Structure formats: structure tokens, C-alpha cells
C-alpha positions in Angstrom: -21.9 -42.3 -1.2 -19.6 -41.0 -4.0 -19.2 -37.5 -2.6 -18.3 -38.9 0.9 -15.7 -41.2 -0.6 -14.2 -38.3 -2.6 -14.2 -36.1 0.6 -12.5 -38.7 2.7 -9.8 -39.3 0.2 -9.3 -35.6 -0.3 -9.0 -34.9 3.4 -6.3 -37.6 3.8 -4.5 -36.2 0.8 -4.6 -32.6 2.0 -3.3 -33.5 5.4 -0.4 -35.5 4.0 0.6 -32.7 1.6 0.4 -30.1 4.3 2.6 -32.1 6.7 5.1 -33.0 4.0 5.7 -29.4 3.1 6.2 -28.6 6.8 8.8 -31.3 7.4 12.3 -30.2 6.6 14.9 -32.6 5.1 17.3 -31.8 8.0 14.8 -32.8 10.7 14.1 -36.0 8.8 17.9 -36.8 8.8 18.4 -36.1 5.1 21.2 -34.0 3.7 19.9 -31.4 1.2 21.7 -31.4 -2.1 23.3 -28.2 -3.7 21.1 -25.5 -5.1 17.8 -24.1 -4.2 15.0 -26.5 -3.5 11.8 -25.6 -5.3 9.7 -27.8 -3.0 9.1 -26.6 0.5 9.7 -29.4 3.0 10.2 -33.0 1.9 9.9 -34.1 -1.7 7.4 -36.9 -2.4 10.1 -39.3 -3.3 12.0 -38.5 0.0 8.9 -39.1 2.1 8.1 -42.3 0.2 11.6 -43.6 0.8 11.5 -42.7 4.5 8.1 -44.5 4.9 9.2 -47.5 2.8 6.6 -47.2 0.1 7.0 -46.6 -3.6 6.8 -43.1 -5.0 3.8 -44.2 -7.2 1.9 -45.5 -4.1 2.6 -42.3 -2.1 1.6 -40.1 -5.1 -1.7 -41.9 -5.3 -2.2 -41.2 -1.6 -1.6 -37.5 -2.0 -3.9 -37.3 -5.0 -6.7 -39.1 -3.2 -6.5 -42.1 -5.6 -5.4 -44.5 -2.9 -7.7 -44.5 0.1 -6.9 -47.8 2.0 -3.5 -47.4 3.6 -3.1 -50.1 6.2 -2.1 -49.4 9.8 1.6 -50.2 9.1 1.7 -47.7 6.2 -0.1 -45.0 8.3 2.4 -45.6 11.2 5.3 -45.4 8.8 4.1 -42.1 7.3 3.6 -40.7 10.8 7.1 -41.6 11.8 8.5 -40.1 8.6 6.5 -36.9 9.1 7.5 -36.8 12.8 3.9 -36.4 13.9 3.1 -36.1 17.6 0.5 -38.3 19.2 -2.5 -36.1 18.4 -1.4 -35.7 14.8 -0.8 -39.4 14.5 -4.2 -40.1 15.8 -5.7 -37.7 13.4 -3.9 -39.3 10.5 -5.3 -42.7 11.6 -8.9 -41.3 11.7 -8.5 -39.7 8.2 -7.3 -43.0 6.8 -10.1 -44.9 8.5 -12.7 -42.5 7.2 -11.3 -42.7 3.6 -11.3 -46.4 3.7 -15.0 -46.7 4.8 -16.1 -45.5 1.4 -13.4 -47.2 -0.7 -13.8 -50.5 -2.4 -12.4 -53.6 -0.8 -8.8 -54.3 -1.7 -8.3 -57.1 -4.3 -7.7 -60.6 -2.9 -4.3 -62.2 -3.3 -3.6 -63.3 -6.9 -4.4 -66.9 -7.8 -1.8 -69.5 -7.0 -3.0 -71.7 -9.9 -0.4 -72.5 -12.5 -1.7 -73.3 -16.0 -1.2 -76.9 -17.2 0.8 -75.9 -20.2 3.3 -74.1 -17.9 3.8 -77.2 -15.9 4.5 -79.1 -19.1 7.1 -76.5 -20.0 8.8 -77.2 -16.6 8.8 -80.9 -17.4 10.3 -80.4 -20.9 13.1 -78.3 -19.4 14.6 -81.3 -17.5 17.3 -82.0 -16.4 17.6 -78.2 -16.0 16.2 -77.1 -12.6 13.2 -74.8 -13.2 10.3 -73.5 -11.2 7.5 -70.9 -11.1 7.1 -68.4 -8.3 4.4 -65.9 -7.4 5.0 -62.1 -7.1 5.7 -62.7 -3.4 8.1 -65.6 -4.1 5.8 -68.5 -3.2 6.9 -71.6 -5.0 3.9 -72.6 -7.2 5.2 -75.3 -9.5 8.5 -77.0 -10.3 10.3 -79.9 -12.0 12.2 -82.4 -9.8 15.6 -80.6 -9.8 13.9 -77.2 -9.4 12.6 -78.2 -6.0 15.6 -80.3 -5.0 18.0 -77.5 -5.8 16.9 -75.7 -2.5 18.0 -78.4 -0.1 15.4 -79.2 2.5 12.6 -77.1 1.0 10.6 -80.2 0.1 10.4 -81.0 3.8 8.0 -78.0 4.2 4.3 -78.2 3.4 3.5 -77.0 -0.1 1.9 -73.7 1.0 4.9 -72.8 3.2 7.3 -73.1 0.3 8.4 -69.6 -0.3 11.9 -68.7 -1.4 12.3 -65.6 0.8 11.0 -67.7 3.8 13.5 -70.4 2.9 16.5 -68.0 2.6 15.8 -66.5 6.1 14.2 -69.3 8.1 15.4 -72.6 6.8 18.5 -73.9 8.6 20.0 -75.3 5.4 20.0 -72.0 3.5 23.2 -70.5 4.8 25.2 -73.7 4.1 23.7 -74.0 0.7 24.7 -70.5 -0.5 28.2 -69.3 0.1 27.1 -65.9 -1.1 24.1 -65.9 1.2 24.5 -62.2 2.4 24.3 -60.8 -1.1 21.6 -63.2 -2.1 19.3 -62.1 0.7 20.0 -58.4 0.1 18.7 -58.8 -3.4 15.7 -60.8 -2.2 14.7 -58.1 0.3 15.2 -55.4 -2.3 12.8 -57.2 -4.7 10.2 -57.6 -2.0 10.5 -53.9 -1.0 10.0 -52.9 -4.6 7.0 -55.1 -5.1 5.4 -54.5 -1.8 6.0 -50.7 -2.0 3.6 -50.5 -5.0 0.8 -52.2 -3.1 1.9 -52.4 0.6 -1.5 -53.6 1.9 -1.7 -56.6 -0.4 -2.3 -59.6 1.9 0.3 -61.9 0.2 3.0 -59.3 1.0 1.8 -58.2 4.4 1.6 -61.7 5.8 5.0 -62.8 4.5 6.8 -59.5 5.6 5.2 -59.6 9.0 6.3 -63.2 9.6 9.9 -62.5 8.5 10.1 -59.3 10.6 9.0 -61.3 13.6 11.2 -64.4 13.1 14.4 -63.1 11.4 16.6 -60.3 12.8 18.5 -60.4 9.5 15.4 -59.7 7.5 14.4 -56.9 9.8 17.8 -55.3 9.5 17.7 -55.4 5.7 14.1 -54.3 5.5 14.9 -51.2 7.4 17.5 -50.2 4.7 14.7 -49.6 2.2 16.7 -50.8 -0.7 14.5 -51.4 -3.8 17.2 -52.3 -6.4 19.0 -55.6 -6.2 21.4 -57.0 -8.8 21.0 -60.7 -9.3 24.1 -62.5 -10.4 24.1 -64.4 -13.6 25.7 -67.4 -11.9 24.9 -68.9 -8.6 26.9 -71.5 -6.6 25.2 -74.2 -4.5 27.0 -76.2 -1.8 24.4 -79.0 -2.2 24.4 -81.8 0.4 23.5 -84.5 -2.2 25.5 -83.6 -5.3 28.3 -81.4 -4.0 29.3 -78.0 -5.3 27.7 -76.8 -8.5 27.7 -73.4 -10.2 24.8 -72.7 -12.5 23.7 -69.9 -14.8 20.2 -68.6 -13.9 17.5 -66.7 -15.9 14.2 -65.4 -14.6 11.3 -64.1 -16.8 7.8 -62.8 -16.4 5.0 -65.1 -17.7 2.5 -63.3 -19.9 -1.1 -63.6 -18.9 -0.4 -64.5 -15.3 -0.9 -62.5 -12.1 2.8 -61.6 -11.6 4.2 -65.2 -11.9 7.8 -65.7 -12.9 9.7 -68.7 -14.3 13.3 -69.3 -13.2 15.6 -71.8 -14.8 19.2 -72.9 -14.4 21.7 -74.3 -16.9 25.3 -75.6 -17.0 27.6 -76.2 -20.0 27.3 -79.9 -21.1 30.3 -82.0 -20.3 31.3 -80.0 -17.2 31.2 -81.2 -13.6 28.5 -78.7 -12.9 26.3 -80.3 -15.7 27.0 -83.8 -14.3 25.9 -82.7 -10.9 22.8 -81.1 -12.3 22.0 -84.4 -14.1 22.5 -86.3 -10.9 20.2 -84.0 -9.0 17.4 -84.5 -11.5 17.9 -88.3 -11.4 17.9 -88.8 -7.7 14.9 -86.6 -7.0 12.5 -87.8 -9.7 10.7 -90.5 -7.6 9.7 -88.1 -4.8 8.7 -85.0 -6.9 6.6 -85.8 -9.9 6.2 -82.6 -11.9 2.6 -82.9 -13.2 1.1 -82.8 -9.7 3.7 -81.2 -7.4 2.8 -77.6 -8.0 -1.0 -78.0 -8.1 -2.8 -75.3 -6.1 -4.8 -76.6 -3.2 
């Protein structure tokens, strides 16, 4: 089977390279820069941007290293390459043939949070803190970390995702006065992550749901932004403790499948700090940290 796998991937790669070199920047709606282009047709990075995937992922497709592009990726490439119906059908057949001999894609990363990380969240009180997956699922938290996102605790544990909250929860727009900039950064982060592995089930499910349910998400997703600047401070118009402005920090957790820890702080003695203390105090009975983030 090894030779067939190699052939399937190579045929897909050859077709993509050929069509890319025959697609002009002007026909794709791009404005060529000054000087002579050494690459006939579209550059790899231009096609990747038009199709909404990362340059690394597209390069692997053209080199035959990536052989399982999903239907959404295939259709996006067909649109970017301006394929007619027959060519589009051929691309789908090539992708299906390559995938038949490729290994199964890896399952979604584990949602399990290590016990010592949950203890770290508890020791950070009263500062709000939580751990999210690479697709922004909320995996573990301390009391204020969950309560900071007003109304999020009303959702079942497996539905608690920060991107889903920002676009679909009715409280999100009232909670964040800077909602538009916040969601723009959120979508850019998802674009960057999903572009590296666009067929990953944890991304495809979330993005598909948000495209269907949120016109705002669909609008921003089509922009293909992959760089978003997170502000150091974030203001919350919280229904229980009033307005508070907190400094935030997010960091990767070593030895985890893309998990990140986010924490918020306020200067002691300030009204913001007092509001943060109150948030931790009034939410403690309903959100015990040692069990709240347990994977089910």
C-alpha cells in the first residue's frame, strides 16, 4: 500500500501546483506588488490566505505530506483557484484517493487537566484564573475564573467555550464594552490555530457551529485575519460586582496538548481589586475548584 499512498498524495500535490501557477493574482482579486514576480501565477502564501489555511498546511499539501484535506478545505481551494465544476470534481476525487491510503487523523486532544494544575488555580485565588484548550474550551477554573464570564456557569460543562460564549451568549455584549475588538482577536486566534490543522475535529465542530449561528462570526471569519493583539487590560461590566478593569496574562502550559492558563490581577487597595475579591467571595459556594473542571 505504501506506493499507492505516495502516488495519491503526489497526484493531489501536482494538480494543486499546476493550478496555482496558472491562476493570476489579478484574476484572484489581488494587486501584484512592484517588480518582477519570479513565481508564475499565485504564490503559495497567497493561495493559502485566499483559502483560509496556514502556509505551512498548504505547503504540506503541495509536497504530498498532507493527504487528508477535508471537504471544506477542498472547496475553499477550488474557490481560490477558480476551478470550474469538472476541475472541482477532479480535485475532490484526488483528495479522496489520497485520503484512502493515509492514516486516520488524530483524535481531539485530551480535555483532562492534571490535578496539580487545578491546585495552582486554587492557590491563585482571589485572582480569576482558568485553563482552556487550544480551541478555547474551558477545562478548569477557580471560582472567580468562571464567574468572571457572567452567565457562563448556566451552560453545561462541555458547552463552556470562550469563543462560543463571546458570540452566542446574550450576556457577552453587555459584559464587554470592547466586544468588537475582543471578538476580532478571538477569531484571529482560531484562524491561526485551525489553519495549521483545519480538519481537526475540535476546530471543525466549533467553527461550523459558529458559522451557522452567528453572522458576526461568519463576517470576521471571512476576513482571514490570523494576527490579533490582546490588550493587557480588560474591562468587565459585571452584573454582580459592577465595573472592574483587570490586567490579564495568558501562557502555554508545558507538557499539555495545547492548553493555556489565563489569569487576571488588580492592584491591591483599588476598587477593581475590591470588586475582584467580592467576585471570588460570592461565587465560592457554587463553583468548588477541585471538581469543577473535571473531564467527563
